[in-house]
C-alpha positions in Angstrom: -74.3 24.2 11.2 -71.6 23.2 13.6 -68.0 23.3 12.4 -67.6 19.5 12.3 -70.7 19.0 10.1 -69.5 21.6 7.6 -66.1 20.0 7.5 -67.7 16.6 7.1 -69.8 17.8 4.1 -66.7 19.4 2.5 -64.7 16.2 2.9 -67.6 14.1 1.4 -67.8 16.4 -1.6 -64.0 16.4 -2.0 -63.6 12.7 -1.6 -66.5 11.6 -3.7 -66.0 8.9 -6.3 -64.9 10.0 -9.7 -64.3 8.1 -12.9 -60.6 7.8 -13.9 -59.7 8.7 -17.5 -59.3 5.7 -19.7 -55.6 6.5 -20.5 -54.8 6.2 -16.7 -56.0 2.6 -16.7 -53.9 1.9 -19.8 -50.8 3.3 -18.2 -51.4 1.3 -15.0 -51.8 -2.0 -17.0 -48.5 -1.3 -18.9 -46.7 -0.5 -15.6 -47.7 -3.9 -14.2 -44.9 -5.6 -16.2 -42.3 -3.0 -15.7 -41.4 -3.7 -12.1 -39.7 -6.9 -13.1 -37.9 -5.1 -15.8 -37.1 -2.2 -13.5 -35.7 -4.6 -10.8 -33.5 -6.3 -13.4 -32.3 -2.9 -14.5 -31.7 -1.9 -10.9 -29.6 -5.1 -10.3 -27.6 -4.6 -13.4 -27.1 -0.9 -12.7 -26.0 -1.7 -9.2 -23.5 -4.4 -10.4 -22.2 -1.9 -13.0 -21.8 0.7 -10.3 -19.8 -1.7 -8.1 -17.5 -2.7 -10.9 -16.9 1.0 -11.8 -16.3 1.9 -8.2 -13.7 -1.0 -7.9 -12.0 0.2 -11.1 -12.0 3.8 -9.9 -10.4 2.8 -6.6 -7.8 0.7 -8.4 -6.9 3.8 -10.5 -6.8 6.1 -7.5 -4.5 3.9 -5.5 -0.9 4.7 -6.4 0.6 2.0 -8.7 3.0 -0.5 -7.2 6.6 0.5 -7.8 9.5 -1.8 -7.9 10.8 0.2 -4.9 7.7 -0.5 -2.9 8.4 -2.9 0.0 7.3 -6.4 -0.8 8.1 -7.9 2.6 9.7 -6.9 5.8 11.5 -8.8 8.6 12.1 -7.3 12.1 15.0 -9.0 13.7 18.1 -8.0 15.8 19.9 -11.3 15.3 22.5 -11.0 12.5 22.5 -14.6 11.5 18.7 -14.8 11.2 18.6 -11.4 9.4 21.3 -12.6 6.9 19.4 -15.9 6.3 16.2 -14.0 5.7 17.8 -11.6 3.3 19.4 -14.5 1.4 16.1 -16.4 1.2 14.0 -13.4 0.1 16.3 -11.7 -2.3 19.2 -14.0 -3.2 21.6 -11.4 -1.8 24.2 -12.4 0.7 25.1 -9.7 3.1 28.2 -10.6 5.2 26.9 -9.3 8.6 29.1 -9.9 11.6 27.8 -12.5 14.0 28.1 -10.1 16.9 28.2 -6.4 16.0 29.5 -4.0 18.7 27.1 -2.7 21.3 27.0 0.7 19.6 25.2 -0.9 16.6 21.8 -2.5 16.9 20.0 -4.2 14.0 16.4 -3.3 13.5 15.4 -5.4 10.5 15.3 -5.6 6.7 12.9 -4.9 3.9 12.9 -6.6 0.5 12.4 -3.8 -2.0 12.4 -6.0 -5.1 15.6 -5.2 -6.8 17.4 -4.4 -3.5 17.3 -5.0 0.2 17.2 -2.3 2.9 18.8 -3.2 6.2 17.8 -0.8 9.0 19.9 -0.4 12.1 20.8 2.2 14.8 24.3 3.5 15.1 24.5 5.0 18.6 21.3 6.8 19.0 20.6 7.5 15.3 18.9 5.5 12.6 20.9 4.4 9.6 20.2 2.3 6.5 22.3 -0.1 4.4 21.0 -0.7 0.9 22.3 -3.8 -0.9 21.6 -4.6 -4.6 23.2 -6.6 -7.3 26.0 -4.7 -9.1 25.9 -4.2 -12.8 27.3 -7.2 -14.6 31.0 -6.8 -15.1 31.4 -4.4 -12.2 34.7 -5.0 -10.4 35.1 -4.5 -6.7 35.2 -0.7 -5.9 36.4 0.8 -2.7 34.2 2.9 -0.5 33.4 6.3 -2.1 31.8 9.1 -0.3 28.5 10.3 -1.6 27.2 13.8 -1.1 26.0 14.2 2.4 26.3 11.3 4.9 26.5 8.4 2.5 29.0 6.0 1.2 28.9 3.4 -1.7 31.1 0.5 -2.8 30.9 -2.7 -4.8 32.1 -6.0 -3.3 31.6 -9.6 -4.6 29.0 -8.6 -7.3 26.9 -6.5 -4.9 26.5 -2.8 -4.6 26.3 -1.4 -1.0 25.0 2.1 -0.2 25.2 3.3 3.3 23.2 6.3 4.6 23.7 7.6 8.1 22.7 10.7 10.0 26.2 11.7 10.8 29.5 11.2 9.0 31.0 9.6 12.1 28.2 7.0 11.9 29.5 5.9 8.5 32.7 4.5 10.0 30.7 3.0 12.8 28.5 1.3 10.2 31.5 -0.5 8.7 31.4 -2.6 11.9 28.2 -4.2 10.7 30.3 -6.4 8.4 34.0 -5.8 9.3 35.9 -6.2 12.5 37.7 -2.9 11.9 
């Protein structure tokens, strides 16, 4: 008998019709109605997974702090920068209309309870923080903070200046003052 014929006989014998057990037909009939239920379960499971993923991502993201920048304004024009600070924070920073060439304004950020004004003094970055002073705080002269910082209270606002070099602190005074 050739090889193909023996293979054919084996296939016919292995693939002959057989009767299915009655419990198989019962299971197939019961499964007919489950696809709809399964698809509903799938949709609800998928919706629940999306909601849980969104909640998880919200928890993973760091919470917003009051110090987190709420808005920023990049501008080198002192009058425009002063107007933006006033409109966005209610603080009035008395910037000179024309600072010296050694000082260049970069912009401001509204940090909620305070405003940060960024500028360059010479070739170094510096920052002026302005916030409302505690109620009843009287004007206080400049006081040196540890490192390259200075703080003072004037007209109900607390100013804190941070510069890369102590010489830049005096230069920074020219943001607001003539000398």
